[in-house]
C-alpha positions as CSV (number, residue, x, y, z in Angstrom):
1,M,-58.1,-65.9,103.7
2,D,-55.3,-68.3,102.8
3,Q,-54.5,-71.0,105.4
4,A,-50.8,-70.2,105.4
5,V,-51.5,-66.6,106.1
6,I,-53.8,-67.5,109.0
7,K,-51.2,-69.9,110.4
8,Y,-48.5,-67.2,110.2
9,Y,-50.7,-64.6,111.7
10,R,-51.6,-66.9,114.6
11,K,-47.8,-67.5,115.1
12,L,-47.3,-63.7,115.3
13,L,-50.1,-63.3,117.8
14,K,-48.5,-65.9,120.1
15,A,-44.8,-65.0,119.6
16,G,-45.3,-61.3,119.1
17,F,-44.8,-59.1,116.1
18,E,-41.0,-59.0,115.9
19,H,-40.7,-55.9,113.7
20,A,-43.6,-53.8,115.2
21,G,-42.6,-50.4,116.5
22,S,-40.7,-47.4,115.2
23,V,-37.1,-46.3,114.7
24,D,-35.9,-43.0,116.0
25,N,-34.2,-40.9,113.2
26,A,-35.1,-43.4,110.5
27,A,-33.3,-42.7,107.3
28,I,-36.4,-43.8,105.4
29,L,-39.9,-43.1,106.8
30,L,-42.8,-44.2,104.6
31,D,-46.5,-43.6,105.2
32,A,-48.8,-45.6,102.9
33,V,-51.6,-43.1,103.3
34,G,-49.3,-40.1,102.6
35,E,-48.0,-41.9,99.5
36,K,-51.7,-42.4,98.4
37,M,-51.2,-46.2,98.4
38,R,-53.9,-48.6,99.6
39,I,-52.1,-51.6,100.9
40,C,-54.6,-52.3,103.7
41,D,-58.1,-53.2,102.8
42,H,-60.2,-51.1,105.3
43,V,-60.6,-47.7,103.8
44,G,-60.3,-44.8,106.3
45,E,-59.4,-47.0,109.3
46,D,-56.0,-48.4,108.4
47,S,-52.6,-46.9,108.5
48,L,-49.1,-48.3,107.7
49,R,-45.9,-46.5,108.5
50,L,-42.6,-48.1,107.7
51,Y,-39.3,-47.0,109.4
52,I,-36.0,-48.0,107.9
53,S,-32.6,-47.4,109.3
54,V,-29.7,-47.4,106.8
55,E,-26.1,-47.9,107.7
56,D,-23.3,-48.1,105.1
57,G,-25.7,-48.8,102.3
58,R,-27.4,-51.6,104.1
59,I,-30.8,-51.8,105.8
60,A,-29.8,-52.1,109.4
61,R,-33.3,-52.2,111.0
62,T,-36.9,-52.1,109.9
63,R,-39.9,-51.4,112.0
64,Y,-43.5,-50.6,111.2
65,L,-46.7,-49.4,112.8
66,C,-49.7,-50.9,111.2
67,T,-53.4,-51.0,111.9
68,C,-54.4,-53.2,109.0
69,D,-55.9,-56.5,108.2
70,P,-54.1,-59.7,109.1
71,T,-52.7,-60.4,105.6
72,T,-51.0,-56.9,105.6
73,N,-49.6,-57.6,109.0
74,V,-48.1,-60.9,107.8
75,A,-46.8,-59.3,104.6
76,V,-45.1,-56.4,106.4
77,E,-43.5,-58.7,108.9
78,I,-42.2,-60.8,106.0
79,L,-40.9,-57.7,104.2
80,C,-39.0,-56.6,107.3
81,G,-37.4,-60.0,107.6
82,L,-36.5,-60.1,104.0
83,V,-34.8,-56.7,103.8
84,E,-32.9,-56.4,107.1
85,G,-29.1,-56.8,106.5
86,K,-29.5,-56.4,102.7
87,T,-27.9,-53.6,100.6
88,L,-30.2,-51.1,99.0
89,E,-29.4,-52.6,95.7
90,G,-30.1,-56.1,96.9
91,V,-33.5,-55.0,98.1
92,E,-34.4,-53.8,94.7
93,S,-34.5,-57.3,93.4
94,L,-37.3,-58.2,95.9
95,T,-40.4,-59.8,94.2
96,P,-43.7,-61.1,95.4
97,D,-42.2,-64.6,94.9
98,S,-39.8,-63.8,97.8
99,F,-42.9,-63.4,100.1
100,A,-44.5,-66.6,98.8
101,S,-41.3,-68.5,99.4
102,V,-41.2,-67.4,103.1
103,L,-44.9,-68.3,103.6
104,Q,-44.8,-71.4,101.3
105,S,-48.0,-70.1,99.7
106,D,-49.0,-68.5,96.4
107,S,-51.9,-66.6,98.0
108,D,-53.3,-63.9,95.6
109,E,-54.1,-61.7,98.5
110,L,-50.5,-61.9,99.8
111,T,-49.1,-61.3,96.3
112,K,-51.2,-58.1,96.1
113,K,-49.9,-56.9,99.5
114,A,-46.3,-57.8,98.6
115,K,-46.6,-55.8,95.3
116,G,-47.8,-52.7,97.2
117,L,-45.1,-53.0,99.9
118,I,-42.4,-53.5,97.3
119,E,-43.6,-50.4,95.5
120,L,-43.7,-48.4,98.7
121,L,-40.2,-49.6,99.6
122,R,-38.9,-48.5,96.2
123,I,-40.4,-45.1,96.6
124,G,-38.6,-44.8,99.9
125,I,-35.2,-46.0,98.6
126,N,-35.4,-43.7,95.6
127,R,-36.3,-40.7,97.8
128,Y,-33.4,-41.6,100.2
129,R,-30.9,-41.7,97.3
130,T,-32.1,-38.4,95.9
131,E,-32.4,-36.5,99.1
132,G,-29.4,-38.2,100.7
133,S,-27.3,-37.2,97.7
134,S,-28.4,-33.6,97.7
135,Q,-28.1,-33.4,101.5
136,R,-24.5,-34.8,101.3
137,G,-23.7,-32.3,98.6
138,Q,-25.2,-29.5,100.8
139,D,-23.1,-30.6,103.8
140,I,-19.9,-30.7,101.7
141,S,-20.7,-27.2,100.3
142,E,-21.3,-25.7,103.7
143,D,-18.1,-27.4,105.0
144,N,-16.1,-25.9,102.2
145,Q,-17.5,-22.4,102.9
146,R,-16.4,-22.6,106.5
147,H,-12.9,-23.5,105.5
148,E,-12.5,-20.6,103.0
């Protein structure tokens, strides 16, 4: 395992995992297993759920529940820090280099995790846009019917 990943993980163990937890009524809820994505390395034992709150087109809060290997824990913590406060459009420009920049390391293992997390995030954003648009349309249609 990369020394920068080990150092960051030890820091998380001491200071706490800032973004660990869940968000009630998350606008975007992603389950890596449900999406058939292997981001963690231990088959059958690991799980990763990502909770994202969206307000006014911005990611207001991200939390995760993860029972994965240390590199995945580091990567998902970095992801949360990178996306909070950003617009959905801004998040789409996220690359594995963004993770490497935070960690000051070009670890192949971290790059692999970052790619998987970015793909998972894009799935969630696309689903949010699609379902959110149709839901808004349905709400407007129902509201119009009540006023007729």
